[in-house]
N, C-alpha and C positions, 0 to 999 in steps of 0.2 A: 832232443829236448834237454834244456838245462835243468839241474836239480831244483832250482828255485821255481821254475815253471811247473815241474812235476808236483812240487809241494802246493803251489797255488791251485793247480787243477784238482789235487786231492781234496783240498779244503772246499772248493766249489762243489765237488761231487758229493762229499759227505753232507753238506748243508742241503743240497738239492734233494738227496734221497731220504733224509731223515728230518722231519719237521721239528723234532725234539732237541736238535743240536743247537747250542749257542756258542759263539766265539767271543772271548773277552780279552782285553789287553789295552795297553797304552798306545795311543796314536795309530790304531789299526784301521780307522775308517778312511774312506776316500775323501779327498784325492790323494792323501799321503800313502795309505795302504801299508803301514808298518815300516819299521826301520829298514827291513830287508825286502820289502814289497811282497811278502808272502801272502798278505791278506788283500792285495789289490783287487778291487771289484766286488768284494764280498758285501760291504755295507750298502752299496747301490743296489745290489741284487736281492739282499736279505736284510733290509733295514731294521726289522723288528728283532733280529737274532744276532746281530753283530754289535757289540757294546764297547764303546770307548770308555775306559775306566780311569779313575784318578791315580796319581802316582803313589800307590801303596800295594806292593806285591802281595803282602799278607792278606789284605782286604780282597784283592782280585781272586786269589785262590780260595779264600773263604766263601765268597759269593758263588764260585764254581761248585764248591762242595754243597752249598745250600740248594743250588739248582738240581744237583744230582739227588740229594735227599728228597726233593720234591717230585722226582720222577723224570727229570729231563737229563740231558747230557751236555757236557761242557768241554770246550777246547780253549785253553788259556795260552796266550803268548806272553812270555817273560822277555822283555826287549833284549836283554843280555843275560845269559845264564848266571853271571856273577851275582845278579840281584835275586836269584831264587833263594839265596840264604835268608833274605828278609821274609820269605814265605815258609821257612822251614817248619815253624810251629803248625801252620795250617796243613802242610803236607804230612807231617809226622802225627799230629794229635787229632786232626779232623779227617782228612782223606783216608789215610791208611787204616786207622782204627775203626772208622765207622762201618767198614765192611763186615766186621765180626763182633763188635763189642756190645751189641744190643740184644744178644741172646738168639738171634737169627741172622741169616745172611742178608745184608742190605746192599743192593746194587750201588756202586759208586763209579759210574762211567765218566771219569775226568781225565783228560790228557793235558799235561802241562808241557808246552813246547819251550825249549831252552836253546836259543842260538848260542853256540859255545866256541871256545878255543881261541887261539891266537893266529899269528900269521898276517895280521893286518896293521900292526903298529898301533893298536888301540890302548896299550898301556896296562898297568897293574890291575885295574878294577874292571876291565872290559875284555879280558883275554884269557881267563882261566878255564880249565876243564875240571868241573867239580863233580863228575859222575860218582867218584868214590864215596862222597859224603851221603849218598842216598842208597847205598847197597845194604842188603841185610835187614831192611825194614819189612816186617811181616805185612803182607797185603799190598806192597808197592812194587811194581815192575819198572825196570829201566830199559828203554830202547834207545837205539841210535840210528840216525839217518845214514844211508849209504848210497853210492851211485849204482849199486846192483839191485837193491830191493825197491819194488814199486811202492811208493809212499802211500797210495790209497789203500793198498793191502795192509800196510802196517796200521794205519788209522782204524780200519775195519776190525783188525784183530784186537787192538787196544780197547776200543769201545765195546766190542762184543764180550771182552773178559769181565766187564762190569766191575773192574777194580781200577784204582787210580794208577796212572802211568806217567813217568817222566820221559820225554822224548827229546834227546839231545841232538842238535843240528849243528855240525861243524860249519862255521861261517864261510870258510874257504870253499866248501863244497857248492855253495849256492850258484856260483858261476860256471861250474864244471858240468860236462854232459852226463846224462844217464847212460849206462851201458845196456844194450839190448842184444838179443840174438846170440848170446854166448861168446861174443867177441869183445876183447878189450883193445887190442892193437894187432900188429903183424906178428907179435911174438906170444902174447898172453891170451888165454881163453878162460872162460869161467862157466860154472854150472851151479844151479841152486838146488839145494836139498835140505829139507827140515829147517828152513829158515836161515841156512848158512850158505854164503857164496864161497865156492872153492875155485881159486884162481891159480893157474899154473901155465907153464910153457909146454910141459910134457904130461905124460900120464901121472896123475896125482899119486897113484899107488907106488910110483917109482921114486918119489921125492925122498931126499935124505934129511930134510929139515921141514918142519911145519911152523909157519908163522901165524899166530892168532892176533887179530887186531880189529878194533871197532871201525865203523865206516869212515870216520873223520881222519883216520890214519892210513886208510887203504892206499892212497896214491903214494905216500912215502914208502909204505911197505912194498908196493909193486915195483917202485924204482929200485929198492934194495934187492929184491929177488932177481930182477933183471941183471943187476950189477954182479952179484955173486955167480950167476949162471954164466955170464960172459967172461968174467975175470978168473973165477975159481972152478968153473964147471961143476958148481954145486946146485943141484936141482931142489927147488923149494916149492911148497904149495902154501898159498895164503888162504886162511879161513876168516871170513868176515860175517859174524852173526848179526841178525837184525835185533835180537833181544840180548842185552848184556846181563840182566839179572831178573829172574833166575836164569842161569845158563847151565844146561845139561851137557856135560862133556862125554857122556857114555856113548852116544852114536858116533863120536869121533875117535874113540879109543883104538879101533883097529888101524886107522891111518896113522895115529900118533905113535903107536907101538912099532909099526913097520918102519917108520922113519927113524925113530930112536933119538931124535933131537927136536926140542920144542922151544920156540921163542914167543913171548907175549909182549906186544908193544902197545903203548898207550901214551896220550899226551899229559895225563895227570902226573903230578909229582909223586915220588915214591912214598910208601907208607900207607897200609890199609887200603890197597887199591883193588880194582877189578882184576888186574893182572895177577896180583898175589893170590886172590881167591881162586882164579882159574888154575894157577900153578899148584896150589894146595890140592885141588880136586884131581888134577892129572897125576901128581906125585903119589897120592893115596892109591889111585887105581892102577898105576903102572910102575909101582915100586919094583926095582930090580930089572926093568925092561928098557929103561932109558939109559943112554950113554953117560949122561950127566944131569944134574938138576935142571929144571926148566930155567931158562935165562930170561930175565925181565929187562925191558927197555922203557925208560920214562923220560920226562922232562927233568931238568935240573931243579934242585930244591931252592927255588928263588922266586921272588915276585917277577912278573913278566915286564921287561923294560918296554918303553914306548919307542925308543930308537930301534929301527928295523935291524941294523947290524948287531945290536946287542940282544934283541929279541931272539934272533936266530941261535945265539949261543946258549940260550936257556931252554927253548922249546925242543921237543923231540924232532930229529931230522932223519933224513934217509940214511946218512952215514952212521948214526947211532944204531939203527936197525941192522944195517949191514955188518957192523962190528959185532953186534949181538949174535947174528947168524954164524959168523966165523968162530966166535967163542963156543957156540953150541955144538958145532960139528968138529971142532979141533980134536 
C-alpha cells in the first residue's frame, strides 16, 4: 500500500467510526479529492461532514477550532504547508490556548494536516519544511507522517489527546510504499517501540552511530546508513519518531550512550530547529558520554529553487547525512 492510500484509508476510517469528526479544506471534495488525492471519496461518502472551504487558511483553522469548542472534532487540510503561516494566529491564539485558558481543561481535538517539503520542483513558496516554527507552543503537538507508522493509529492518538496537533506529511512520501512486517529491504529491518521506528541492518545495540530523523527524511537517512555500512563498515541505527514535539529522548538514552555518536537530520533550514532541540536534550542527559557533540544536518539557508538541479543543492540530501555520520564517528 502506498502512503497516500494509507492516509486516505485512515481518513475514511476515522469518519466512519466517529460521527463527530469533520474534514475541512480547499478543493477537498470529489471528484477532485484534494491536491494530493488524500480526501478522495470522502465527500461522496460523508457529504455532511466534508466541507470545501474558501481560500483563507486562518478562517479554515478558526472554523475547526469553533467545531471543537462546540464538542465536535476536526481534521483540516492545508493544501501546502507553506500556507499554514497564514493560520498561525488561529493555531497559536485559538487552538493551543483554548485547551487551558478558560480555568478548566477544554477539549480541542483538531488535527491540521500539512503536506510539506521539497523534491518536486514546486519552488520557493510550495516546498518549505516549516516544522520548527510550531515547536515549543504549550498545548500544541507536532507529528510527522512516516512509512513505518500506521496513519490511522496516529490520527486516533492525535484526536484522543483532545489537544490540537499539526501533522506534517512529506509530499514525496505519498507515492512510496508503507513498510510492514519489520522488513525494509534485503539489508534493513525495523521494529516499532514507544512510537519510534528503529531501522538497522544489524543488532541496533551494536551500532556505532545513531541517526534521528523525521519520517520525511527516512529514505535519505536509510540510503546514508546503507552507504556508510558498505563503504566504511560503520553500523548505524536510524530512529524515526511519529511525534516530533513533545519528544522524550529518555527511553532512547541507553542506545545513544552505547553508540556514543548521534546525528539529527531534518529538511528544515538551520536555526531554532527540532534537531537543535533534540540535540540539547541529548547533550544534557549524556554530557561526558558522547564522543563529540551531536551533529546536525539541515537544508541550506536559502529559498528553495524551482529548477530541480538547483533545488537539490539546497535541500538536505543523502550525502549530507552520510557526511554528518562520518563527522560524528571520526
